[in-house]
C-alpha positions, 0 to 999 in steps of 0.5 A: 131820825126818831129823835128829829121826828119827836122832837118836831112833834114837841116843837109842833105841840109847844107852837099849838099850845103857845097859840091856843093860849094866846088866842084865849088871852087875846079874848079877854084882852081889851084894845084902844084901837078903833079903825078910825083911830088906826086910820088917824095914826097911820095916815090910811087913805080910806076910799083908796082902790085896792086889788088882792094882796095890796096892804091898806098901809101902802107900799114898804110901810108896816105898823108896829106897836109895843109888845107889852102892851099888845101881848095878843098881837102876837097870836097872829105871828104864831098862827101864821107860823111865822118864826122869823117875825116871832123872834124879831118881836122878842128881841125888838119888843115890838110886834105888828099890829094885828088889823083883825083887831079893827077890821070887819072883812076883806083884810088879813092880820097883817093889813092886806086885802084879802078875799076880794075879785077885781077893783076893791076899795078900803071904807069904814064898817061901822067903826071897823075898817073893811075892804069891800069888793066891787059893786057889779058896776062901777062908774065915776066922771072924768075931771081935769087933773092936769091942765094948762091955764092961760095967764097974763104972761103965758100958761100955769100948769096945774096938776092935781089943783096945784101949779106945778110950772109956769111958762112964759108966752115965747115958750109955749111953742116948745113945751112937750105935751101931746095925745093922741089928740092934741099937740104942740100946735094945737096948744099954741092955736088955742093959746093965740086964737080961742083962749082969754086969761083964765081959759083951760086947755085939759091935758089929763083926766082923773075920776071923781064921784064914784058910785060906790063912794071910794076915793077920787083918783088922779089921771095917772091912776086910772089905768093901773086900777081900771086899765088902759082901755078906760084911760082911752075912753076917758080921753075921747069924751068931754070932761065931767062924762060919766064913764063905765070903769068896771062891769062884773057878773053880767049878760049882754041883751040886745035891743031892736035894730033901726035904721034910715038911708042918707038919701039925696040932697044935692043943694047941700053937697051929698059928699059932704053929707055923707062924711058927716053921716059917718062922722056922727056914727063915728062919734056914738058908736060904742058910747056906754052910759052907766046907770041914771046918767046922761052922755054925749058922744065923743069929743075931737069928732069934727063935722064939715059945713055946708051953706045953708041960708036958713041956718044960723051964720049961714052954714050947717053940718048937713048929713048928721040928721039921718044918723041922728034919726036912727040914734033917736029911734033906738033911744026912744024905743028903749023908753028914753027921753028925746035926746037933748039937742034933737026934735021929733022932725025929719032934721032932727038935730037942732041948730047950735048943738054940736052932734057929737059933744053937745047932744046927750042921751039919758039912761033912766035904767039901773044898768048900763047900755051901750050904743052900737052904730054902723053904716052899710054900703056908700053914696046917698043910698048908704044905710045908717044902723043904730042899736042899744045893748043892755048890761043886765046884771045876773043874779 
């Protein structure tokens, strides 16, 4: 037993000596590598989103270089007491690349992301690589990623900007694309009645123009990086909407409640008006607007028309105006400008604007806000309410 202890102590001190020697050697040896050259040589995606433990190389990839030209790189194997790796290096003559030689923060010697909380991203810091943690808020804008484009003979299925399939007209009814908001019947109706050659039907959305400059992501990456709730939100709002993707350390601060009642206008049908008022609330409740951004309400919210000789086309979605007045009051009290698609009159919503997807609110704060709307009661006395919730960053 004593002999084994003595041997263990000797091995420990030998390894300690070797580590010290190699560390000193690495300080005086120069390296021809830069973050830029390594990213190019190993096809590393700068801008990619990353979590702790993710490799900047991607899954099942390694970076190895000749030992003789990079002898100092064996240091990190000794520092990690990677005995198996040391023997592999000495027997093969190649050593794992030491990424600490070309990184400034957030990357360990093996190229794994470290010391970040939440969805970080890979970037350049000068001539070095770095994995940065997320800002307090991350937002971007939705964009079509997978879509149908009407052609002379049917539709092209486009994914990531490339045509992956062409479907003839007589087969469109058999394609198997659907979500909570569309199915084959929706697609067939769009093709037959709404679309002209070149028209597009968006199936899935990715995210572009990130607030922190990270790389664009595809539709299948959205739930992986930011969660299914974000994916659901993206699908509910019009293409091009600003999307709050991540919120870190913040406190919710509630604004004042502003309300009105539906009132009675039997000439337009009070039951239709009540339905439309509730639909307006459905369209806007839960809408989150990132800092210095402009958003509409939800897509796929529909309103009933009531006869109105004074309206263009002879009908209008009466009943949305009381809800719009509540939203308008909350928005103006926040110091924001009058929403596009509204005016300051009792009617509130301008003709020609869809109350859900055409009206827009601009958040001029340097932090996100959330719109909360709800109703109480029913009939002509139904109360309609709105307030703004501020996402104040904690210092």
